[in-house]
MARPA-548919 format. One record per residue: residue in three letters; x, y, z of N, C-alpha, C, CB in turn. Coordinates in steps of 0.02 Angstrom, whole numbers, plus 50000, padded with zeros to 5 digits. Last residue first. Glycine has a CB too. Layout:
alaXYZXYZXYZXYZ/...
This chain:
ala503395239643971503385246244001503365251543947503985247344047/ala502255227443907502915230443911502855237443939503255230543842/ala500955223743920501465218543924502155221443931501425214143863/glu499605229744001500195231843965500755226743974500425238743989/val498055221543968498565224144012499185225543973498705219144069/glu496355224943920497015222143905497515225043955497235223643831/met494905226443938495385226043992496035222443972495085222644050/pro494135239243838494315232143848494915231643895494475228643782/ala493185251043841493815250343877493985243143891493775254143942/ala491495244743831492005249743819492615248143861491755256743834/pro490985228243777491025233643826491585238443808491145230843896/glu490075223943633490715223443668490795229343715491305223243617/ala488315221143661488875224143625489505223643666488725231443606/gly487295216743740487705211643709488285214443670487295207343665/asp486205229943700486375224443745486775219243707485745221243775/ala486985242643596486425238543619486675233143665486035235543560/pro487915257443637487855250743607487285246843637488505246843616/gly487035273343639487545268643660487445261843629487565267943736/ala486195282943589486225282043662486745277143683485565279843687/gly485855286243460486495288443485486595287143559486595295543472/asn484625279943444484655287243447485305289743477484075289843487/glu485345265843500484675268643490484715276143499484155265543538/gly486575255543415486325259643469485635262243453486795265443484/asn487205248543316486685244943353486405249143411486965238543380/ala488635258843329488265253543294487785250243342488735248243265/pro488515275743383488775268943390488335263943356488855267143464/ala488405289043263488115285443320488405278443323487335285143314/glu489725299943221489305294243203489035290843265489695289243161/ser489695317443223489935311143253489455305643235489995311743330/gly489055328443177489495325043130489765318543157490065329443111/glu489105336843331488815336143264489315332943218488595343043237/glu489505326843477489605332643434489305331343365490355334443428/met488225318543573488845318443535488895324743492488895312043491/lys487505326143720487465322943654488145322943622486955326543609/gly487565333043837487665325843841487625322443775487175322943887/asp487515346343823486875343043831486945335443834486405344943774/glu488455356043800488485352443863487825348743876488635357243920/gly488365364043688488615357243680488645353243744489295357343649/asp487865376543747488505375643712488765368543711489015380043742/glu486455373943807487085375543839487675373043799487115372643908/ser485185370543770485455376643741486155378343766484995382443755/asp484675359943836484885358743767485215364843736484275356843725/ser485265358544005484865362043955485135360843885484835369543970/tyr485215347944121485675348744065485275351944008485995341944044/val484115349144201484765350244232485285351444178484965344244276/ser482745357544124483185351644130483845353644162483315348544060/lys481655367944222482115367144167482535360844178482565373344158/pro480015363444281480725365044291481125364144228481025360744347/lys478455371844248478885365944237479615367844245478765362944166/ala477625382544258478005380744318478455374744309477535379344375/glu476935384144143477395389544162477845387444220477005395644181/glu476135372944144476645373544092477165378844111476325375244025/pro475225374744249475775370044259476315370644207475505363044259/asp474645390044304474725386144243475325381444250474815390844181/val473965388544469474465391544424474525387044363475155392344460/lys473215385544586472885387644524473355391444478472275392044540/arg473755379944697473835387244692473495390144630474575389044693/glu473435366744676473225369644738473245377344735473665367244796/leu474035365144553473315364144559473055367344623473155356644558/asn475355367244590475025372244549474265371444549475275372044479/ile475665355644660475705362044694475295367344656476435364344700/lys475485346044561475085345744622475075352444657475345340244668/thr476455350244471475745349944450475295349944511475615343744406/phe477615348444544477395355244532476675355344508477845358544481/met477655334244544477655337944607477385344944597478365338144637/asn477695330944411477125328644452477075332744516477195321244469/gly478935336844381478325338844347477715336844386478295335744278/phe479835330044458479695336944476479065339444441480285341344460/leu479735317144394479675318044467479465325044485480335316344501/lys479905319944259479295316544282479185317644356479335308944267/lys481145326144258480565329644232479905326544258480575329544156/asp481945315844311481875322044348481245325844325482485326444339/lys481855306144211481615304644279481485311044318482125300144316/gln482445313244108481745311044101481445309344169481705304944054/asn483735314744159483315320644146482585318844141483545324044081/gln484135301444160484065304944223483635311144215484735306844252/glu484185298744024483725294944067483605298444133483995287844079/lys485205307643988484535308343959484025304744003484525305543887/ile486285302244058486055309044072485345310044048486525314144040/lys486385289843996486225290144068485985297044088486845288144110/lys486725293743866486115289943878485905290343952486205282643858/ala487965299943887487395303743860486735300343874487485304843785/val488715288843929488605294543975487995298543952489235299143977/lys488695281443813488385278743873488235284243924488825273243905/ala489445289843733488745288643715488365285743774488705283843655/met490675288543796490345295043797489605294243780490685299943748/glu490975275443761490835276943832490485283643838491495277043873/lys491185276943624490655272543648490465274143720490875265143643/lys492305285543630491685287643596491095283443619491765287143519/ala493245277543691493025283543725492365286143695493575289043721/asp493435268043592493125265943655492875271943695493625261843698/ala494055276143497493425272643481493065270543545493555266443436/ala495225280543565494705285243543494035281843530494935288943480/glu496335273643602495725272543643495145276943619495875274043716/pro497385277743525497115270943513496455269743549497615265743536/ala497355293943458497355290043521497045283143508496955293743577/gly497495303143351497705296243343497745292143407498365296143311/asp497545317043450497635314743382497885307543382498125319243344/met496285319943573496965317943556496995315543483497225312543603/asp494975321643601495325327443575496045325743554495335332943626/leu494595309843662494345311243595494715317043561493605312743597/val495185311743787495425306343743495225307743671495145299443766/ala494425322243835495155323143830495455317743784495475322843900/gln493185316343844493295321343792494035322643781492935327943810/leu493395308343955493275305143890493395310043833492565302343887/asp493555317944057494085313144042494005310143973494095307544094/gln492315324844048492945328444042493515323744024493105332044108/lys491355315144069491395318444004492055322043994490815323443997/ala491635312044204491705306944152491785310244084491105302144152/asp491315323944268492015321444270492135316344216492165318444339/asp489945324044239490365329544216491105327444215490275335744262/trp489495312144302489495312744229489925318444203488795313644204/gln489605301444406489925308044407490035309944334490615307844448/asn489135288544421488655293844405488945300844415488035293044448/leu490045278744428489905282144492489405287844483490545284744523/glu490175275744295489865270744339489685273644407490345264844349/asn490855287344257490185285944230489825280944274490235283344158/phe492075285544323491645291244341490935290144316491935297744312/ala492515274244251492375273644323491925279344346493025273544364/lys492715279744124492225274344132492015273744206492515267744107/gly493735288844157493095291244131492545286044138493165293344059/arg494745280044192494455284144244493785287044222494935289844264/arg494955274444065494725270144120494445274244178495305265844146/leu495355285743990494785281743970494515277744029494985277043912/leu496495289944063495915294344056495285290544037496065299744003/ala497325278744046497095280444113496485285044110497665283744154/lys497515279543907497215273443936496945274944006497745267743940/ser498125291843886497455290643860497115284643891497475289743784/asn498975302643983498945295543968498225293643949499185291344028/gly499355315644014498975314443953498905307143935499295317943896/pro500105315144135499445318444132499045317044070499545325844138/ala500935304244212500865305444141500175308544128500955298844099/leu500895305044351501535303644318501515305444244501725296244326/glu499575307644373500075311844407500755311144373500125310044481/leu498995297344305498945303944276499385309044312498225306344277/val499235286544392499515286544325499545293644297499105281944278/lys498485290544502499205289744509499545289844441499365283144546/gly497205289944447497465296344469498225296144477497145298444534/cys497035276544433497135280444372497405287344389496485281044332/val496825273544569497415271044535497565274844471497335263544519/lys495595280644594496195281744634496835279644597496145277944701/val494695275144502494835282344502495495283844538494255286244535/val494725261944547494935263544479495125270944475494375261844428/glu494175263344673494875261444668495145262844598494965253944686/lys492875266144635493255271244672494005269744670493005271644745/trp492505254044573492575260144534492955265644570491905262744514/glu492685238944559492875243244615493035250244587493495240344655/ser492445228444472491935233744480492065238044542491245230744483/lys493425219844442493095218744507492545223844520493615219144563/lys493855225144323493585218344323493195216844387494145213144314/ile494385236944377493795237244333493455230344329493985239644262/glu495485232144445494945235144484494305235744442495155242044510/val496285227844338496045223044388495445225844425496615221344438/ala496535240144276496175234944239495895229644287496635231644187/ala497295246144375496645248944360496215243844321496715255344319/leu498445238544364498055238144426497355240944415498415242044483/asn498845243144239498635236144246498245235044310499245231544244/asn499195256144272498655254944223498395247844228498895256444152/asn500245253244358499625256144386499045255644337499735263444406/ile501185248144265500955244044322500295246644348501475243844378/ala501395259044178501135252644153500845248444209501695248744118/val501915268644268501305270044229500985263544205501465274644169/lys503075262344310502545263744359501875265044324502735269744403/leu503815262644192503595256144218503035257044270504185252544250/thr504065276244179503695272744126503415266144152504155271444066/lys504825278244296504195281844286503755278344234504325289144265/ala505955270544272505505268744327504825272044319505825270744395/gln506515277744167506305270844156505805268644210506915266144156/ala506835289444235506355289744179506085282744164506695292744116/lys507765284244324507155287444349506615287744295507305294444376/glu508775280244238508405275144275507755277944303508835272244332/glu509235292744197508965288144147508545282644180509515284944106/glu509705297644319509155300944285508825296344234509405307344252/glu509985284044437510215289044390509605292044353510735286044340/met509355281344603509365279944531509675285744493508655278744506/asp509105282544737509785280444718509845279044644509985274344758/tyr507765286144745508265290744773508975288944752508215290744849/asp506595280344706507095281444654507675285844679506775284644593/ser505435268444762505915273644780506445274244726506235272144850/ser504715258644696504355264044731504805269844749504015261344793/ile505085247444632505315253744603504975259744636505185253844528/tyr504555237044705505265236744688505525243444661505385231244638/asp503185239844711503595240844771504335240944755503455235244822/ala502695235844588502735243044604503185244344663502035245744618/ala502745221944607503145225144555503235232544570502825224244486/ala501795220344706502495218544720502955221844670502585210844720/lys500675224144633500885228244690501605226744710500405227044749/tyr500645213844538500745220744516500975225244574500085223444486/lys500415202944625501025203144584501165210344561500955198544522/lys499165206144676499735205744721500395206044683499715199244763/gln498405205144558498455211544593499055211644641497805212844632/ala498515191644530498785196544483498895203244518498335197344423/arg497795186444637498515185044632498845190044585498635177944608/ala496525191344605496825192844670497585191844667496525188344725/leu496265186244473496325193344486496685194944552495645196544486/lys496455175944366496665175444436496805182544462497315170944443/gly496195175344231495645177244275495815176644349495055172944261/leu497225173544148496905167344172496315168844218497415163044209/lys497665186344132497365183044074497005176544092497905181544022/phe498215188244258497635192144237497285188744180497845199244217/leu499335179844253498785178244299498155181944280498985179844371/ser500105186944161499915180044147499315178044190500505175244158/asn500295199044229499945198944164499695191944148500405201344109/gly501055194844339500385197544349499975197444285500425204644375/glu502235191444274501845186144309501135188444321502185184244376/asp502595204244233502445199144183502055193344213503095196444151/lys502825210044359502305212744314502105207544262502555219144280/arg503885202544408503255202244443502685204944398503295206244508/lys504865206144312504695199144323504005198544356505235195644367/asn504965219944329504705217344266504495210044272505225218044212/ala505515219844460504875223344445504565220644381504995230944440/trp506715213044444506195210144485505515213444472506365210744560/glu507375221944356507305214844339506735211644378507965211044353/phe507395233744426506995233344365506885226144344507335237244309/lys508265230244531507585232444545507135231744484507585239644570/glu509445227444461509105222044498508385223944513509485220444564/ala509905239644412509605234844365509225229244401510145231944320/gly509935247144568509915248244497509535243044457510585248544472/lys509885235144701510155241244672510035241244596510915241844687/leu509045228744847509235228544777509485235344753508645226344734/lys508565230044973509195226444966509455226444894509095219244989/trp507355235944963507905240044989508585236544985507765242045061/ser506515225644922506705230844874507315234844898506125235444861/ala507005209144969506675215444985506945220944939506795217345060/pro506845194344871507265199644899506865205944913507845201244852/pro505685181844932505955185944878506355191744907505385188644831/arg506215169245049505805174945032506105178644972505735179745092/glu506215152745073506605157845040506145163545017506995154944979/phe506285140845208505925144945159506375150545134505275147945191/asp506275124345282506615130345259506145134445215507265128645222/gly504795118945356505515118145349505835124645329505675112645299/leu503505118245465503785122445412504545121545412503595129945424/thr502385105445496503045108045510503285112145451503545102245526/val500785101045564501195103845511501865106345537500825109445476/asp499425092945570500025092745611500595094645563500155085545645/tyr497835099545546498485098245516499025098145570498655103645463/val496195095245546496745096745591497395094645557496665092945660/leu494595100745490495235097645476495755099845527495475099345405/val492945096645511493465101245534494135097745527493335103645609/ala491835092345378492315090345429492775096145447492725084345406/asp490905093545279490825097845336491315096245393490125097445362/asp491235083845186491305090845166491275095445226490765092645116/ala492185070045255491555073545242491675080945226491075072945302/val493295059245182493235065045226492625068945207493875069445223/gly493385049445085493095047545149493025053345198493485042245180/gln494875055045010494275050745007494035048945076494425044344966/pro495365072045044495505064845040494855060845040495945062645100/leu494965085844940494845082345003495005074944995494125083245026/ser496335091244834495635089844848495575085944913495315085844790/cys497435099944783497395096944851496665095744869497735101544905/ser497395106544666497885101044670497855097444738498585103644658/glu496495116544691496315111344642496775105244648496345114144571/ala496445119644869496665121044801496495115244756497425122344800/leu495155122444984495635117844955495805119544883495365110744959/gly494655130945091494785133145023495275128844986495035140045024/arg494405131545228494965127445204495145129045132494805120045212/ala493345138445280493975142045273494535137945241494205144545340/his492255130645299492175136245253492835139845240491665141145280/pro492715120945396492565119145326492545125045279491905115645323/gln494125126645495493405125545486493255124545412492995131545514/val495605119645549495285123545496494555121645489495655122545429/lys496985120245653496285117945649495915122545601495945117745719/val498595114645669498175119745637497475116745628498475122045569/leu500005113245771499355110445752498935116045723498995106845812/ala501745114545727501115116945755500535112545734500995124145734/his503405119145727502955113345725502315115345760503285106945758/glu504645128545639504085128245686503645122145673503655134645681/gly505645130545547505715125045594505145124245643506335125945632/lys505325147645534505725142045508505805136845563506405144445483/lys503665151745590504375153145582504735146745559504685155645649/met502015156045528502505151645559503225153845545502405144445533/gln501015161945457501105164145526501615159845564500445164045563/glu500915155845337501125162845336501245165545406500605167045300/val500355143945378501065143945358501335151045357501145140745288/ala499005147645396499425145945454500165146345437499255138945479/thr498615149845264498535155245313498975153945374497795155845335/glu498805137045213499265142445192499215148445240499115144645121/leu497725130345267498395128545288498885134145271498615121945254/gly496715137045196496715137045268497405135345296496205132145294/ser497065134445061497125141245087497105141545163496575145545060/pro498185121445017497505123345036497525129945074497175117745081/leu499495125944903499295123944971498555125644981499735127445024/val499405131544777499625124544783499415121844851500395123944774/glu499215144844749498635140344750498845132944747498175141944692/ala500235153444770500215150244704499645145144699500875146944690/gly500405158644895499985162344849499915159244781500255169144842/val502015152844917501425155644951501045159944901501635159745015/glu502555139244822502585146344833501945148644867502695150144766/ala503255123644883502735127644850502865135044863502035125644875/val503705107344915503965113944900503435117744860504635113544860/leu503495095545042503185098644984503465105744975502415098744990/gly503965086645144504425090645105504135093645041505005086645087/met502625075645138503285076845167503705080945119503635070145185/arg500975072945185501425075845135502085077445170501105082345102/glu499595062745209500255064545234500675067145175500615058545268/glu497945059645267498385062045215499055063945246498075068145177/val497335054445376497005053345311497425055845253496325056845311/val497675046845523497975051245474497675049545406498755050345473/val496635046445662496805043045599497085048145549496185039345570/glu496155051745774496875051845768497105048345704497195048445829/ser494745062745783495045056345764495795057145759494745053845697/gly494315075245810493985069845846494255063045829493255070045833/glu494535082045650494455083345721494055077745754494105090145732/val495535072245544494885075345555494795076245630494305071145524/met497205075845487496715071945524496055075745525496965070345596/leu498725075545401498045078245405497595073245440497785079845335/lys500355080945420499905075245426499205078245437500105070345485/trp501625089245321501045088945365500715082145365500535094245346/ser502895100845277502695093845288502095093845334503285089545319/val503585112345160503095110745212502965103345216502435114545200/thr504535125345110504545118045113504125115945173505275115145119/val504205139545004504215136145069504265128545059503585137845110/lys504515154844935504565147644921504665144044987505145146044870/thr503425168644934503955165044969503935157644951503905166045045/asp502335175244881502885173644835503475170144869503135180044804/phe501885182445035501705181044966502325180344923501245186644937/glu502945175945165502455180545139502295178645067502705187945144/pro503535167645315503415167945243502885173245226503185161145217/lys504445176945441503915172345422503795172945346503245173845461/glu505775179845557505475180445491504945175045479506015179945438/trp506395177345677505775181245679505425181545611505915188245704/gly507195162345739507185169245715506515172545721507415169445645/glu506375146345726506965150445733506825157545709507555147445694/gly504915140245818505395140345764505975145045778505065142345700/asp504285129545950504415136045920504955135545866504625141045974/gln503125117045943503835118345950503985124845913504275112445922/leu501765119045943502025113445981502785114245993501875106845945/val500565131445936501275129945927501475124245972501705136245940/lys499065131045856499375129745921500095127645910498975124345962/lys497835140545772498495137445772498755136745843498995141745731/met496355140945672496665141345738497345137745736496205138245794/val495215148545571495865145145570496215146345636496315147645510/ala494005153545618494015149445557494665145445551493935153845496/gly493865162345723493875155245738493925150745677493275153445776/ala493015175245635493375172945694493315165445702493105176545757/gly493125175645452492795176445517493195173245573492115173345514/asp493615176445325493375169845348493025170245415493955165045353/lys494065189245304493525186745261493225180245285493795185945190/ala495125190545394494495194045407493915191145366494575201445392/lys495895174845434495855180945395495165183945402496025179545320/ser496385168145594495925168545537495995175145500495205167645560/ile497075164145701497455167445648497035168345585498095163445632/asp496955161945869496535163145810496935167145759495875166945830/lys497845149445951497815156445932497405157145868498525159445922/trp497965138946087497665139746021497605147246008496975136246016/ser499495137046177498825139946170498605140046098498805146946199/thr500415127546289500305129246219499585131446211500475123346172/phe501615127046419500925127846396500915129846323500545133146439/asn502585118946548502505121746481501755123046468502795116946427/ile502685117546687503235115446644503185118746575503235107846636/leu502345124446831502105125046763502685123646715501795132146749/glu502165115546978502665118546932502365118546862503345114446935/val501425116247139501335115647066501915118947029500675118847044/asp500885109547274501525112147252501555111047176502135108647290/phe499395112947350499695109747291500345113347273499205109847230/lys498375109647489498955113247462499245109247403499485114447517/leu496665111647544497205107847514497765112547490496955103647455/thr495455109747667495875114547632496505110847609496065120647679/ala493955100347663494675100447674494995106047634494985093647655/asn492605096847662492795103447688493545103947702492405104947751/gly492885079147681492485084947660492735091247694491755083747676/pro494535071647657493905072747693493525078747665494035073847768/ile495205061047544495195068147561494525069547594495295072647497/asn495185048147501495405049147570495495056547587496065045447582/gly493825051647395494335046747416494525047647489494955047347372/thr493335068247430493395062847382493945058047405493555065547311/gly492115080647485492775077547484492815072347429492955074447552/gln490915087347506490895080147500491585076847503490565078147436/glu491125101047511490895097647572490955090147567490185099547587/gly492525103647400491915105447435491765101347497491355104847389/tyr493735101947338493225096647330492625097447375493545089947343/ala494185117647298494455110847295493885105947286494875109147359/tyr493675129647323494115129347265494425122447256494665134647271/glu492965127547438492605130147381493015129847317492395137247394/pro493985123647530493535118647501493155121047439493035116547553/ala495465133147478494915131647525494435126747491494545138247546/cys497075130047429496385130147405495895128447461496285125347347/lys498585136547387498195134547446497455135547430498405138547511/leu499895132347289499205134847286498835132047346498855132647219/val501545136547277501065132647317500385136147313501295132147392/ala502535135847125502175139347179501725134547216501775145247151/arg503625139446995503415134447045503115138147104504005129847067/glu503795142846820503635145146887503425139146931503085150446886/gly503915138646690504465137246735504335139346807505075140646711/lys502895151446628503255145346613503855144546659503475145246540/lys501885158846758502305159146698502655152546689502815164946703/met500195159146823500895157146824501235158146756500955149946846/ser498855160746829499245166446853499995165046849499055168046925/ala498285148846792498235154446745498655160346765497505156446738/val498395141446906498885140146853498865145746801498735133246819/gly497275146846980497965147447003498475146546947498095142447056/val496085143746909496255150646925497005151346940495835153146984/asp496175129746895496005133946837496205141246849495265133446822/trp496435126047030496945125146978496805129546917496975117746956/gly495255129147095495885132047118496435131447067496095128747183/lys494315120847033494305128047022494965131447041493725131247061/ile495025105546967494685109447018494765116947004494955107847089/val494865102046788495185101546854494805105746904495935103646850/gln494105104746681494395098146684494745096746750494895097246627/gly493545117146654493235113046705493515106046709492505112746693/gln494285124746569493745120846539493415116246589494015116746482/gly495435131546607494815135246605494225131446577494905141246567/leu496615122246510496475127246561495785130546551497015132546562/gln496755105446492496565111546457496305116546507496045110146402/phe498215096146549497495097546546497385104146509497185097846618/val499375084246604499175088846550498425089846553499405086046480/tyr500685080646717499965080446703499795085946652499555081346768/pro502145070146710501805076746712501075076146691502175081846667/glu502735057746798502265058346742501895065046747501755052546742/asn503325051746907503755054246853503345054946789504345049446841/arg502645048647017502515044346959502975046046901501795044946938/asp503075058847098503215051947120503115047147061502765049947179/arg502545069447028503275068747032503455061647052503565073747081/ser501215069147050501445067246983502195066246982501245072546932/ser500465063647195501045067147169501225064547099501645066347217/asp499355064047335499485062447265500085066547242498865063847221/phe499345066147471498825061747444498925060147371498145064847455/val500365068647609500345068547536499805063747513501045066647506/thr500075078547748499995071947720499935072347643499365068447750/gly500085091147805500685088947769500625082147738501265089147813/asp498935095747858499425092947906500045090247871499095087347947/glu498185099347748498485104747789499005102047838497945108447827/leu498715087647620498225090447667498565095747709497905084847712/thr499455090047456499485088147527498885090947564500135090747560/gly500105085547298499535087847337499575085347409498885085547305/thr501225091247181501165086947240500605089747282501845086647281/tyr501515091647003501205093947065501285088647120500455095347053/his501895098346844502045093546895501735096046960502825092346903/val500985101646690501215103346757501475097146794500645106646798/thr500515109346544500865103546571501165105346638501405100946521/val499045115046459499595116146506499865109446531499345120346566/glu498305122646329498495116046351499105116746395498615111146291/ala497105135746345497795133446335497875126346362498285138246371/gly495855139946381495905135446324496605132846311495655138846263/thr496385155546439495845150646437495885146546373495155154046443/ser498185156646437497515159346434497005153746433497425163946372/pro499715157146529499225153346489498535156546493499195146146512/lys500765171546508500415166846552499885163146511500085170546614/glu502315179346469501675176446450501415171646503501735172846384/tyr503575183446502503025187546527502345184346513503055194446497/gly505035174146555504615177646507504075181746541504305172846459/thr504925161646686505285165446636504795168846588505775161046597/gly504605160846866504585158346797504975162846751503875157746774/lys505355158147026505075162346974505075158846906505465168846970/ala504865147747157505355148747104505035152747048505635141847077/ser503835149247246504475146647273505035147247221504395139347294/ile502455159447282502965157447233503595155047269503135163347186/thr500915155747336501565157647363502095155047316501665155047436/lys499215160147326499805157447292500435160147324499785159047217/thr497535155847379498145159847381498715156247344498355161247454/leu495885156947407496355154147359496965158647358496035153547286/lys495235163547506495095156447500495505152947445494355155447486/gly495305177147527495835173047554495735165547545495925174447626/asp494415184847463494215182647530494725177847560493535179147527/lys494275190647336494795192947383494615191247455494895200547375/ala493485185547240493135189247293493625192247343492645184747330/pro494415178547164494065184347135493735188647187493545182047085/ser495935174147243495215173147239494875179347210494915171347308/leu497265175647265497055175147196496295174647188497365169147164/asp498345183547373497655181347366497445181447293497175185847408/val499985177747405499555182447369498855179447361499845184247300/glu501415177047503500755174147491500295179447461500455171247556/lys503065176747452502515180947474501855177847455502575188047443/gly504085169047397503935168247468503355172447494504525169747508/val504615180647276504665173847302504505173847377505365170747289/asp503635191847187504065190947246504035183747271503855195747302/glu502815194947089503365190547070503825189247129503755193547013/thr501055194347116501705197447126502235192447106501805199847199/thr499355197947066499915193547081500545197647091500015188447025/ala497895200047052498345204147091498935199847113497985207247153/phe497345197346885497505194646951497995199146987497795187546945/ser497305202646762496835205446810496955202746880496115203946789/asp498015198946654498395201546710497935204646762498905206646686/ser497295183346594497405190546592497795192646654496745194346588/gly496955170146592497645171746577497785179246578497835168946512/ala495615168746608496035167346665496755169146654495985160246683/asp494365176146563495025175946533495535175046588495175182346491/glu493285174446644493195173346573493855172946536492765178746544/asp493605178146770493585170946757493545169546682492995167746793/ser493455191646778494125189146766494135181746752494565190646826/glu492165194246815492325194246744493015191546729492265201146716/asp491995182546951491885189046920492125188646849492245194746959/thr491205170747064491675172647011491535179746990491615167846950/pro491055159647201490915166247172491445167847119490915171647227/val490755142747164491225147647190491065154347160491955145547176/asp489795128547210489895134547170490355139347205489225137847155/ser490635113147255490145118347266490305124447223490115120347340/val491015100347133491165104547191490655110047197491875107447186/asn490745093847019490405091247078490545095647139490625084247092/asp491505098246915490845101246922490445098446980490445100346858/ala492665090646914492685097146947491995100146957493115101946907/pro492385073146953492415078846907492365085446944491855078346855/pro493365065247086492745066747050492825072547002492175068147098/met494865055347068494505060947096493875062347055494955067247099/asn494835037147068495015043647041494615049147074494915043846965/glu495345021147102494985026747131495245033347104495035026647208/asp496045009547083495405010247048495015016247073494995003947056/ala497225010347157497265008147087496615009447049497435000847083/ser497105025747250497175018447245497135016647172496615014747287/met497155038947232497325036447298497395028947299496805038647349/thr497615050447109497385043647124497625041447192497625038747070/phe497665063447042497535062747114497285055747134497025067847136/his497385069746909497435062646926497255061146999498135060346913/ala496105082646888496795080346895496815073146922497195085046941/pro494475077146850494965082446838495675079746842494875087946888/asn494555067646709494295074046732494145073346807493655076046692/pro495745061046590495255060446643495085067346671495505055946699/leu495845064846413496125064746480495585064046532496545071046492/val495475065646283495245059746319495555059346389495405053446279/thr496015076946226495285076446228495035070446268495005076046158/val497375075246220497085079446272496345078246279497225086746258/phe497585068046105497705064846170497365068646226498445064246183/phe497375076946004496865071846015496955068346082496865066745958/phe498545084746017497875087746017497335082746033497725090945950/leu499625076346000499475078846067498775081646072499965084146087/cys499655061545913499535068745906499285071445972499035070245849/
């Protein structure tokens, strides 16, 4: 595995002058002035040029102590960034042309990690300015080479020239999801894939991998040709995050921090792997089959896929798999989002199905206590079907949770006013909860403002009874006192009509619509 091979490379570049003599570590050279560009050696902050044969100053101080002269242009536009694993060929010479080392003579390209002090300063800065396939001469003053002490048969204070060719580079890329934080999942492409498409939710993929623990080359698990759907909790989530960022045929290394691996139930940690281990996957994405895009489908096909995804969402909802259910419902909605090519009968069918899907999305949001989202999704339902009792009930519950009691009462009363609405009983229970919350708030207000005015009136010698504030919800306002209408039965086990007692069944049970 290339990843582990790099970690044991000598430090710095080979530059062997004899069988038992290597160059000293890069940190033995004298300090070199740096600026902020050193932090990201792969940036375009270098004043480089693509002109062949033109000597360009690469030194941060622009003092001419590190220059580059291109002899062959590279390809593309990317340059290796700090931390990239680079592969180069080189020939090193003294100013008089004496060759002191050459990877070409050994027919053995040199590999190192850029910007990590594994090589001399001149290489870390110079190679970062190159493109894949580029060949150039790096002229390094002692400050960018081996300083005053020299090494081997390189004298002290020697200016060196390196004829360097950047054969290839692979960089670790942070592909972490926001919830996992930066650096949680890192990917390094070893072999690029085909085309531009990548797997997404519901895509059927074929994946092969070897699993290792960071710092070891021992393979602790191997899977070949595993077929799974993205989002089906078959793949460990850290690995799945990487698969979603891969192209067909791509081969990559994936490094997953412990908190981000999220191993699925079917993929428990191999025996002997510590819970806090950083996992490294050597993974290849084979073929994959994405679900059809909505714009590719016509008529009945759209409804077939929409209903299929909705039914899958219902099954997941019942299992408590809310995140996956939500994605299924959204995928279902996407298939019928546009009706421009539908017949009138199909448009009516699509409208009915949209109502069912959005009501189910509201049920998911209620389970997650995302009340603002409940209001938003129910609003979509009511735009399509203004008298939909289920959406009114659920939005009324959400308004109550958001302490928007007037809005809650309006929605719940609309349900109660309907003849034979299945949600009427639940709306009545929720209305009682609203009344209880209003009553409690009034009591708090009376106590707060009563104490405040008592203090003021004592200072002004005014009768406190005359200065007491009126309730926000006056008992004399035409039934707008938050109480149930006369003749309405108080909820069972409630207290003074205030709502169900602790442990009572919650209002608006979260069933989902099985059929449009």
